[in-house]
C-alpha positions, 0 to 999 in steps of 0.5 A, spaced: 499 500 500 506 505 501 508 503 495 502 505 491 501 512 495 509 513 493 507 512 486 501 516 486 505 522 490 510 522 484 505 522 479 502 528 482 509 531 483 511 536 477 514 531 473 508 527 474 503 532 472 507 532 465 506 524 464 499 524 466 493 529 467 488 530 473 483 525 470 488 519 469 491 520 476 484 520 479 482 514 475 489 510 478 487 513 485 480 510 486 482 504 483 488 503 488 488 501 495 487 509 498 480 509 496 478 504 501 480 508 506 478 514 503 470 512 505 472 508 511 469 511 517 474 515 521 478 513 527 474 518 531 468 516 535 465 523 538 464 529 533 470 534 532 471 542 530 477 544 526 478 551 525 481 553 518 484 560 517 484 563 511 490 562 506 492 556 510 495 550 506 492 543 505 499 541 509 497 545 514 490 543 514 491 535 513 496 536 520 490 539 524 486 534 522 491 528 524 492 532 530 485 531 532 485 523 530 480 525 524 484 522 518 486 515 517 491 517 512 495 524 511 497 522 504 490 519 501 486 525 504 490 530 501 491 527 495 484 526 494 483 533 496 487 536 491 483 533 486 476 534 488 477 542 490 480 548 494 477 548 501 474 553 505 476 557 511 472 558 517 470 553 522 467 546 521 463 540 524 465 534 523 461 528 526 464 522 529 466 517 524 466 521 518 470 519 512 475 522 509 472 523 503 465 526 507 470 531 511 473 533 504 466 535 502 465 538 509 471 543 508 469 544 500 462 546 502 463 553 506 457 550 511 462 553 517 460 552 524 454 558 526 455 561 534 448 563 536 449 570 540 443 573 543 443 580 545 436 581 550 431 588 549 433 594 553 440 594 553 443 601 551 448 600 545 454 601 549 452 595 553 450 591 547 458 592 544 460 591 551 457 584 551 459 583 543 467 584 546 466 578 551 464 574 545 471 570 543 468 568 537 467 575 534 473 579 532 475 587 532 473 593 536 467 597 533 465 604 534 458 604 539 453 605 535 447 610 535 442 609 541 436 605 539 439 603 532 440 595 534 435 590 533 435 585 540 434 578 537 439 572 537 444 571 531 448 566 528 455 568 526 461 564 523 467 565 528 472 571 526 466 575 524 468 582 526 463 586 531 462 592 526 459 587 521 454 584 526 452 591 528 451 593 521 446 587 520 443 588 527 442 595 524 439 593 518 434 588 522 432 594 526 430 599 520 427 592 516 422 591 522 421 598 524 419 599 516 414 593 517 411 596 523 410 603 521 407 601 515 402 598 519 401 603 525 394 605 528 392 611 525 392 618 529 398 616 534 401 622 537 408 619 534 409 622 528 415 619 525 419 613 525 425 615 530 419 618 535 417 611 535 423 607 536 424 613 543 417 611 545 419 604 545 425 604 548 422 607 554 416 602 554 422 597 554 425 599 560 419 600 564 417 593 563 420 586 561 414 582 561 411 581 554 404 581 557 405 589 559 408 591 553 402 594 550 398 596 557 404 600 558 405 603 550 398 605 551 399 609 558 404 613 555 400 613 548 395 617 552 399 621 556 402 624 550 395 625 547 393 629 553 399 633 553 401 630 560 409 629 562 411 621 561 414 621 568 418 615 567 423 613 572 428 610 566 429 617 562 431 620 569 436 614 570 439 615 562 439 623 564 444 621 569 448 615 566 447 616 559 449 609 555 452 606 562 446 602 564 443 603 571 445 607 577 445 600 581 441 604 587 434 607 588 433 614 584 434 620 589 429 625 590 434 631 588 435 626 581 428 627 580 428 634 581 434 635 577 432 638 570 435 634 564 434 633 557 432 626 558 428 627 565 420 626 562 418 629 570 420 635 567 421 636 560 413 634 556 413 629 550 419 625 548 427 626 550 432 627 545 434 620 543 432 613 545 434 611 552 435 604 550 435 598 543 427 596 543 425 589 541 420 588 535 415 587 541 416 594 544 415 597 537 409 593 535 406 595 542 408 603 541 405 603 534 399 598 535 397 600 542 391 596 546 385 601 547 385 603 554 383 609 559 389 608 564 394 614 565 398 611 571 402 605 572 406 603 578 409 597 581 405 591 584 411 587 588 410 581 584 415 583 578 409 586 574 405 594 574 398 595 576 394 600 572 389 605 574 385 611 570 385 617 575 390 620 579 386 618 586 387 610 584 394 611 582 396 615 589 392 608 593 396 604 588 403 607 590 401 607 597 400 599 597 406 599 594 410 603 599 407 599 605 409 593 601 417 595 600 417 597 608 415 591 610 420 587 605 425 592 608 423 590 615 
């Protein structure tokens, strides 16, 4: 068998390429003992992964495959793959027991391993970049995008993707979703542009993390905008203090509620100048198609959700209940 492979290596060398063409070499190889090794199940009993660098030589790739115990013969694999065509760069999944022929096909297919990266709703753009910087499968140091321009979602990326490329993909996804939802929005909304819709949706996103509450919370803010009432949203106070850094890590102080900033909706009428986070599809949909309700107020109910009321009297009653519950918990 070794004599056959030595002959094949000679025939594939510079002199051999003059003597015989590739089709003839392929026929000799197929009829030789190497074919049996090529289609034989691989020696690896568990799945393997291999990462092929751009520009890496076939010899280097073959050595890497041998190092992880995925090929029975480096000579056979290398020869067959040279005949079959170029391999692609990227990270590849090799099933347990894959033959050398199957591995060659996988490496030539370009079907690389895709890694899931989940970006939660309600993060600021600075926080999103921080999350991506912690993902070791990504590469590069990006510029922080505009607030509210990213669509929180799960993205599937190949190893080595540049972080700025993924951010561009997230921006394109947000543009697409916003365009679709804006086209189907309710008539008569007090948000006049899609940019305003993103700002309000970001406030909704920061006010509640419960799917069932996005609609009612959005409806309260829509009702307040229609009545020229201040939104009085605590997350806008926080953003006015720390910007894209995230949360305060403590309760808001009375002095901070009373301190005017361009984002403090206890002082300004209407919307702040920019989004305060990156809202997801559900928050955008809630703002552009809010449920019909007369509620103008909401406050935490102590269970992770909120209780809603139509009047200030009812709201103050709910606030007293919430403060009593807080006091009981502290005690």
